[in-house]
N, C-alpha and C positions, 0 to 999 in steps of 0.2 A: 510273426506267428499270430494267427487269428485268435483273439481272446475267447475264453469259454463262457460267453454271456449266458447261453441257455443253461449251462451247468450251474452257474451262480444263481440264476433265477430259480432253478429247481432247489438249490440249497436254501434260498430264502423261503420258499414254500414249506420246506421241511421245518425250518425254524419257527415259522408262524404256527404250524400244527403243534410243535413241541410246547409252545407257551400258551396255547389256546385256552387251556383250563387252569392255568396257574393262578393261585390266589395270593392275596396280600401277604399272608404269613409265609408262604413259600418264597416269595420274592425277597423277603427280608432275611431269609436263611443264608448261611454261608455257601459260597460256591467252592469249587476246587482250587481257586486262586487265593493264596494267602492274603488276608485283609480285605477281600472283596466279597460282598454278598452277591446273590443272583441279580439283585437290582443294579449293582455296579457293572456286571457283565452285560446286562441288557442296555444300560445307559451307554456303555462303550460301543456296542454293536449299532445302536441307533445313531449315535453321533458320528461314528465311522461312516455310515451311509451318507449322512448329511455332508461330511467333509469331502468324500469322494465325488458326490454330486456337484459340490462347489468347484472342485478341480475340473470336472468334466465340462460344466457350463462355461467356464472361462477358457478352457482349452479349445472348445468348439468355436469360440470367437477369436482364437489366435492369441490368447492372453495367458500369462503365467502369474499365478498367485501362490502364496504359501497356503498349505492346508489349514494352518492355524496362524493367524497374525501374531498371536502371543506365544507361539511355539508349544513345547510340551507342557508348560505351566497352564496354558489356556485349555489344552486338551484335558488335563487332569482335573482342573476346576469345573469343567462342564460335567464330567463324570460324577464328581462328588456332589454337585448341585442337583443332579437329576436322578441319582441312584435310589433315593427314597420315595420315588413315585409309587403309587399303587399299581397293582397288576393291570388294571384296565387302561390306565394312562400309558404304561409301558407298551402295551400292545398297540394302542392307538398311535403313539409316536413312532414306534418301530415300523408299523405298516406305512405311515405317511412318508417317512424318509426313505424307506426301501422303495416305495413306488416312485418317489422323486428321482432316485438314482437310476432305476430301470428306465424311466422316461428319458433321462439324459442320454443313457447308453443307446436307446432306440434310435436316436437322431444321428449317431456316429456312422460315418462311412469308412471304407477301408483306409482312405487317406487320413481321416481323423484319428484313427487308432494309433497312428505314428506321431501324433502331435506331442510335444514334450510337456511334462508336468513336473512340479517341484518334488513330488513324492518320490523319494529315492533317486532323484535326478533321472527319471525314467520316462516312459511315454504313457499315453492314456491306456493302452492295452495292459500295461503292467498293473494298473489299479484294479482291473477286473480280476487278474490272478490273485492280487492281494486280498480283495474282498472274498474270494473263494476260500483262501486260507483262513481268514478271520472268522468267517461264518461257521465252517465245520469245526475248527479247533475250539472255538468258544462254545459251540453246542456241547462238546464234551465237558467243558468247564462248568456248565450249568448243572451237571449231575441230575439230569432228568431222564436218563435212559439211553442217550446216544453215547456210543463208545467208539474208539478208533476203528473197530472192525466194521462199523457202519459207513466209514468214509468211502467214497468212490475210489476205485483203483487209480484212475488218472489223477485225482487230487493228491493221493498219497505219493505217487511218483513225482508229481510236481513239487510237493513239499520237501521231498528228499533232495531234489535238484536245488531248491532254494536254500536249504539248511545245511548243505554239504560243507560249507565253510566253517561250521562249528567243530569239525573234526580235525585232528592233527594231520598234517600233510602226509600222504602215503596211505592213509587208512582206506581200506576197500570195503564196499558194501555189497552184499549179495542178497537180493530178494528172491528167495528160493521158490516161492509160490508162483512168481511170474517170470522167472528166468532173466532178471535184469541185474546189471552190475553198475556200480559207480566207483570212482576213485577220487579222493580228496586231494587237491593240489598236486604239486610236482614233487619229485624226489623218489627215493627208493621205496619199494612196496612195504607197507606197514601191516598192522593187524587186519584181519578179515572179520567183519561183523555180519552175521547171518540171521535172517529172520523173515517173516512175512512182510510184504511191502507196507502194509498199514501199520504193523507193529514197529517197523524201522522208522517210519514217518513220525509216529507218536513219540518214540524215544528221542529222536532228533528235535522234536518240538517241545520237549520237556514235560510230556504228558505220560501217563502210565499205560504201557502197552497191554493188550489182552494177554499176549504171550511174549515174554521178554526176549529180545534178541540175545544172541550169544557170540562169544569170541573165544579163541583158543586159550587165552590167559584171563584177561578181564576186559570189560568194555572200556574203551578210551574215554577220558574225561571230555565233556562237551565245553567248548568255548562259548563266548557270548553270541546272542542272536545277531544276525547280520545287521550292521549299523546303518543308520540313515545318513547318507551323505549330506554335506552342507547344501542348502537350497541354492539354485541358480534363479535369478529373478530378471534376467534380460528378457525383452519382449521377442516374440516369434516374428 
């Protein structure tokens, strides 16, 4: 599947506009994520771009590297170390690393998108989809006016595809506004959850929908976010 590079670049521009007038006091205020300020969210989005660019640059050379040599601990340490930047520095670093990521992607051919990366033991194309999710979901977490109903329809449908494994097997999803259906896992049919495609995606992502999805009895409990498989480090 061709990755949605143009759609992610559009999301990047939306994010840049969203934070263009942000001041230091607003950066330090709480985000929608427990324990994280807006600065933490921006630090994560910035370093996420850097990490994906690192994977892309190595993949284009036929190399496999870990996203973080130090694993999750290194990722978390970078976020903590850079979260308290001022607004101007956050904007500068976000723009620089976003530009670097887009430059790396611009060099990729159809063959390159199928090159393996260690992120989720997937291919380079999968990192584009991941960045798409990260950018739009975390724009909601910044609580600066972007809501799930601002998400592109295609992004919301992709998020449901990605997050369907959080549901008990047999659960069925019906996005009534776009006439699409999903079924989670194998087994006998389970509860049917109905709502708008963006609201269903927000619920599955653990964010607050604009209009809550509904089920005949109650909404099923969500399982964990899809896990990151163990990295593979053999050379291509």
